[in-house]
N, C-alpha and C positions, 0 to 999 in steps of 0.2 A: 058092443059098448062096454067100456070098463066099469066094473062095479065100484060104487063109492065105498071107500074104506070105512069100516065100522070103527066108531070111537070106542076105545077100550073102557070097559066098565070099571069104575073105581071101587075099591073095597069099602065095606061099611065103616062109618066113623068108629073111633075107639073111645070108649067112655072113661077109661081110667088107666093111666100109664105114668110111670116115673121117668122123668127126663134125665139124661146123663150130662154130657159135656157140651160146651159152646164150641162152634166151629168158626172158621175164618170169615164167613159172611154174616155172622150174627144170629144164625139159626142154631137150634140145639139138636143133639142126636138122641134118638131112642131106638129100641129094638122091638119089633113085633114079629113073633114066631121066628126069631133069628135073623130077620131082615132089617137092614138099617132104614130108618125114617128120619129125614131132616124136617124139623118142626119149627115153623115161624111163630114168633110171639111168646115162646117159652123161655124159662131161665133154668140153669142147672139145678137139679135136686127137686124141682117142682113136680107135683102130681097134677096132671092135666087131662082134659078131654081134647081130642083133635079130629079134624076131618081131613080126608085125603084130597090133594089137589092134582097130583100126577102120580102115576105108578110106572116104574121102569124095571129093567131086568135085574139090576144089582141093588137098587135103592128106590125108596118112595119119598114123596114130599107132601107135607101137610101144613095146616095152620091150627093154632089153638082155638077152641070154641068155649072152653071153660077152664078156670083155675080152681082145683080142689084144695090143694095145699100150696100157698104161695111161698116163694123164696123170701128170706129176710132182705134180700137185695132188690126186691121189686119196689118200684116207685110209680106214682101216677105220671104219665107223660104230660108235658106242658102243652104240646102242640095239639090242636083239635083235629089235625089232619093225620096224626100218627096212625100207622096201620094201613093207610091208603097210599099216602105219598111214599115214594121209594127213596127219598132223600136221607132219612135217618132210620136206623133199624134197632137202636138200643136205648131209646128214650125211656123205656120201662125198666131200665137197670140203673141203679145208683152209680154216680160218676166214679166213686172209689172202686166199686166192683168192676166197672168197665176197664179201669186201669189194670187191675189184677188179671182180668181175662186176657187183655192184650199182651201182658207180660208172659202169660202161659202160652199164648199162640207163638210168640217170638221164640221162647225156649224150646217149645215142641218142634218148631221148624229147624232150629239149630241141630237138635238131636237126630231127627228123623230124615232130614234132607242133607244136611252138611256133615253129620257125624262129629259135631263139635259141641263144646260147652264153654261159656265164658268164665274166666276166673272170678269175675266180680259182676254183680248185677247193679247197674247204676240207678240212683234214685230217679223216679219218673219225672218228666217235665210236665207240669200242669198249669192251667190258667182258667179264665172264664169259660163256662160251658154253654152260655147263651149269647147270641149276638156277636159271635166271634168271627164269622165267616166273611171275609172281605172280597172274595172272588167267587163267582157262581155263573152258571149259564141257565137261564130260565127258558123253558120251552113255551112257545106261543102257538095256539091253534084256534082258528075260528071254526066253531061247530054250528053249522047251519040249523040243525034240529033244535038247538038251544037258543039260536039267534044271538050269540055273544061270543066274545073271545075268552079263552081260558088261558091263564098264566100260571105256570108252576113247574115242578119237576115231574118226571115220569112216575106213573103209578107202580106200586109193587106188582110184579108178575105180569106186566103188560107194557105196551108202548104208548098208552093213552097218557095225556097230560092231566095231572091232578089239578083241580080248580082250587087254588089257594086263596085265602083271604089275607093271610100274613105268613111270615116265616120266622120262627123263633131263633134259628141259628144264624140267619143272615144279619149282616150289619144293619142296625135299626133303620138307618136312612133309606135302605132298600126294602128290608123285611116288612116294615110297617106301611109301605106305599104300594103294595101289590094290587090292592083293590083300585087305587087311583091309576096305576099303570094299566090295568085291564080296561078301565073306563076310557082312558085315552085311546088305547088301541081300538076299542069299539067305534070311536069316532073317525078313525083314519080310513080313507078310501082304499089304502093299501093293506088293510087288516088281514087279508088272506095271503099276502105275499111277504109277511114278516115272520119267519120261522123261529127266531130266538132273540132274546135280549140278554147281553152279557153285563154282569154287574162287576164293578171294580171300585172299591172304597179305600180311601186312605186319608186318615186324619179328618179334616173338615170337608173333604171333597168326596162325593160319591158320583161316579160316572155310570151311565147306562149306554151301552153300544147296541144300536138297533141294526140287526142284519136284515137287509131288504133285497129281494130278488129282482125287483124292477125299479127304475128311477122313480123317486117320489115327486108328487105334484106340489105346486107352490102352496096349496091350502094345507097339505099334510106337513110340509116343512114348517109352516107357521104354527100349526098346532103343537108340533114337537118343541119348537122354540119357546112357545108360551108355557108349555108344561115344565120345561127346564127352569124358567124364571119363577113360576108359581111354587114349584116344589123345592127350589134351591138345589137343583141337581145339574150336573154337566151331562149333556146329551151328545153322543157321537153317532155317526152313520157308518155302516160297513156294507158297501155294495158288492164286494167280492171276498177275497181271502183276507186274513188278519191284517196284512200290510196295507189294505185299502181303507182301513178305518181312519176317520178324520173327524175333528170336532165340528159340531153344528152350533152349539152354544155352551159356554162362551167360546169365541173364536180362538182364543189362546188358552185352551184348557190344558192344565198341567197336573200330573199326579206324582206324588213321591211319598216315601216313608223314611223314618229315621231309625237308626240304631244308636241310641243316645250313649250307651256305655262306651262305644268306640268312636263317637262323634262322626258318624257317617250318614249321609243323605243319599238315597237311591231314587232316581227319577225313572219313571216307566210309562209306557203306553197302556191303556186299559186292556188291550188284547195280549200283552206280554205275560209270560209265565212269572208269577210271584207266589211266594208262600201265602196261603189263604188265612193264616192265623198270626197276626203281627206280634202278639204277646209271646206265643211259643217260639216264633222265629227269632226274637231277640234272645230268649233263653238258649235256643239251639246254637246260635252264633257264639254265644259266650262259652257253651260247653265244647264246641269244636276247638276254640282257642285254648281252653283248659286241657283238653285231651292231647292236642298236638304239642303242648308245652313249648310254644315258640320262643325263640331268642333271636337276636339280631343276626347271628351267624347263619340262620336257617335259610335254605332255598326251597320254596314250596311249589308244588304242582297242584293246581285246582282243576280237576276234570269235571266236565258238565257244569261250567261256572255260571251260566246264565248272565244276569245283569251285573254280577260282581257281588252278590249278597254275602258270600264268604271271602271272596278274593280281596276286597278292599279292607275289611277289618283285619285280615291276616297281614296285609301289607303295612298296617300301622305298627306291627311288632317285628315281623321277619325282615330279613335283608332284601329278599327279592321273591316275587310271586308271579307265576305264569298261569294264566287262566285259559282254558280251552272249552269251546262251545260250538255246536254244529249250526246254530241259526245265526246268519250274518247280521240280522237286525239287532239281536241281543248283544253280539260282540261289539257292534258300533256303539250301542248305548252304554255298554260296560266301559268302553274307552272314555265316553263323555262323562260318565260318573266318576271315573278316576280323576279327570281334569277338574270336575266340580268340587271334589274333595281335596284337591291339591296333593294327590298321590302320584309319585313319579317312579316308583320302584316296582311297577307291574307291567306285564306285557300280555296281550290277548291274541289268541289265534282262533281262526275258524276251521274246524275239522270235524269230520263225521266219526265220532268215537264208537259208534255202533257198527262200523264196517270192518270186515275182516281184511284189512290191508295194512301194510307197514306204516308205522307212525310217522308223522311229518316233523318239521323243524322244532315243534314244541317239545319233542322228546330228546333233543340233542344236548340240552344243557343239563348239568348235574343238579340233582335235587335230593334232599335227604328226608323230606316229608311230603305226604300226598293226602289230598282230600278227594274223596269220591262222593258225588251226589247224583247218581244216575236215575233214569226213568224207571218205571215199574219192571221193565225187562232186565234190569240189572247191568252189570259191568263185565259180562263174560268175555267180550271181545278185547277188553282193555287189560284184564288180569294177566295175560301172558306178557304184556309189555312191562308190567310191574316186576315180573320175574327177572327182567334184564336190568331195570333201573335199581331195584333192591333198596327202596327207601327204608329208613329205620322205623318210621311210624306211618301207619295208614289209618285215617279216620274215614269211616264209611257211613254216610247218611242215606237211609233207605226208606222208600215209600212202599216196599213190598217185602214182607219177611221171608217169603219163599226164595226170591232171587238173592237176597242177602245171605241166606243160609247156604244156598248153592255155591255162591262165590266165596263164602267163608270156608267151606269145605276145601276148595282149591287152595286158598291162601294158607290154611293151616296144614292140611294133610299132604300137599304137594310142594308148597313153596317154603315151608318151615316157619311160618309166623305163629305167634301165640295170639289167641283171642283173649286179650287182657281184660276187656270190659265191654258190656253192652247194656242197653236199656231202651225203654220206650218213651216216646214224646207224644202227648195227647194233642196232636195237631187237628184232629177231627172228632171232637167229643160227640157222643150219641150215634156214631157210626162204627162199623166193624173195621174200618181202615186202621192199619197199624203202621205208624211212622216210628222208626227206630234209629239208633246210632250205635256204632261199634268201633272199638279201638283194636288194631292189630299191631304187634311189635315183633321185631326180630329179637331172638334171645341174645 
């Protein structure tokens, strides 16, 4: 019989230690007897007590149990679930300090991963820090021992669902209705077969998409419909993948957001990818246009274009814009959005930009400027194509500083571009997520 593996004994708690720097996931670094410890709940420069959570060969992990000397950047978290819910990790840090920390992360990644340094640090883009989040996916779990449904995000350090009463970063129409949503789910016969509810808010419309693993009975459909009417929400059902989502109430549910500065309206489905912070998104689009310095003679390539969030505003200024996206549904809706806005100098192509294969027809036309807005993995597969196209300017919008820094190293050190400017955009306040933008130019 195989012996049960013994659980490794944790070291004794540490009563007093000075914390050093913040790392990419919102924790802080300290050293105990020369070994690195990542401590949750601390801020740089603080003297704290902490307990160990895990110990590993090269580093340990812990969490704060007491603050002896607080940082001047420490503030009281607004959310009562902070520390348990894994949705936010920096609510105890003043918003201005969060921005400085994110800038430090970006610059550190440029230096240590890419071996590059921007000529100019751009002013950070900031906006409201509460009620900003228009897209989210709430976990749903019926817990028999508690006899009720839990609604929330995953707990820190576990796969359990945090039982939320409200969420301070979600759009208020959703964040303040979490208790009502949980009460609704408790009444559904299918409460054990609904694993998630996706939130999508836009203007006066907030949609909830109920993912259900089995067909819903007539009684549950009526409860959902009545909930939508009572709460002034749009309710969608999703029996399978994202493309199966369809409105339950109202039957003609429609979502859109505006970019007023460019007079653009973008229509979307609640399961589509859109930027989760509309205030920062509008600023971000304006900054892209500013950095690209577009004129009517320009021909622009927009890679990873999605619904046309950047493509259509650029087409208002440039002579021609080509958008490329891997999801056929997004490409179709991008074309519809071009028609909606009366824009006829754009073309859209569906192509897998993350594949190591020769580029398609989208790369045949001449272009002198490029916008990159890749996923977290970055644009490694497309960077070699840019070496052939040789655009004069490249603007790179990034949701992961590590992949941006890696790609910047190739563009600067191998392809001869200058990293003219870079900066952070606070798309996700109170989280350690770093959204950034960078401009590359040929000398």
